C-alpha positions as CSV (number, residue, x, y, z in Angstrom):
1,M,102.5,-16.1,46.7
2,S,101.5,-16.0,50.4
3,S,102.7,-12.4,50.7
4,L,100.1,-11.4,48.1
5,R,97.4,-13.2,50.0
6,L,98.5,-11.4,53.3
7,D,98.4,-8.1,51.5
8,R,94.9,-8.6,50.3
9,V,93.8,-9.8,53.8
10,A,95.4,-6.7,55.4
11,R,93.6,-4.4,53.0
12,A,90.3,-6.1,53.7
13,A,90.8,-5.9,57.4
14,V,90.9,-2.1,57.4
15,R,88.0,-1.6,55.0
16,P,84.7,-0.3,56.6
17,A,81.9,-2.8,56.9
18,P,79.2,-2.7,54.2
19,S,76.0,-0.8,54.9
20,I,72.9,-2.6,56.1
21,H,70.6,0.2,55.2
22,F,68.0,-0.4,52.5
23,E,68.3,3.0,50.9
24,D,72.0,2.2,50.2
25,Y,70.8,-0.6,47.8
26,P,67.9,1.0,45.9
27,R,67.9,-1.5,43.0
28,E,65.7,-4.5,42.7
29,V,67.7,-7.7,42.8
30,H,66.0,-10.7,41.2
31,K,66.5,-14.2,42.7
32,S,67.8,-16.9,40.4
33,E,65.3,-19.4,39.2
34,V,65.4,-23.0,40.5
35,R,64.2,-25.7,38.2
36,V,62.9,-29.0,39.5
37,S,62.7,-31.9,37.0
38,A,59.6,-34.1,36.9
39,A,61.6,-37.0,38.3
40,A,62.9,-35.0,41.2
41,A,59.3,-33.8,42.0
42,R,58.1,-37.4,41.9
43,L,60.9,-38.5,44.2
44,A,60.2,-35.7,46.7
45,G,56.5,-36.5,46.6
46,A,57.2,-40.2,47.3
47,L,59.5,-39.3,50.2
48,Y,56.9,-36.9,51.6
49,Q,54.3,-39.7,51.6
50,L,56.6,-42.0,53.7
51,D,56.0,-39.8,56.8
């Protein structure tokens, strides 16, 4: 089992680093939506008022 993990680590160690150039990732990536319940919003509002 550990030899499989070492093999995967060894392959990853010699792979080139991913690109940081914008043109290499031309597609639009949407962010996931975060939903806040009414109760959580009330709690956050109450905590904000304590300052």
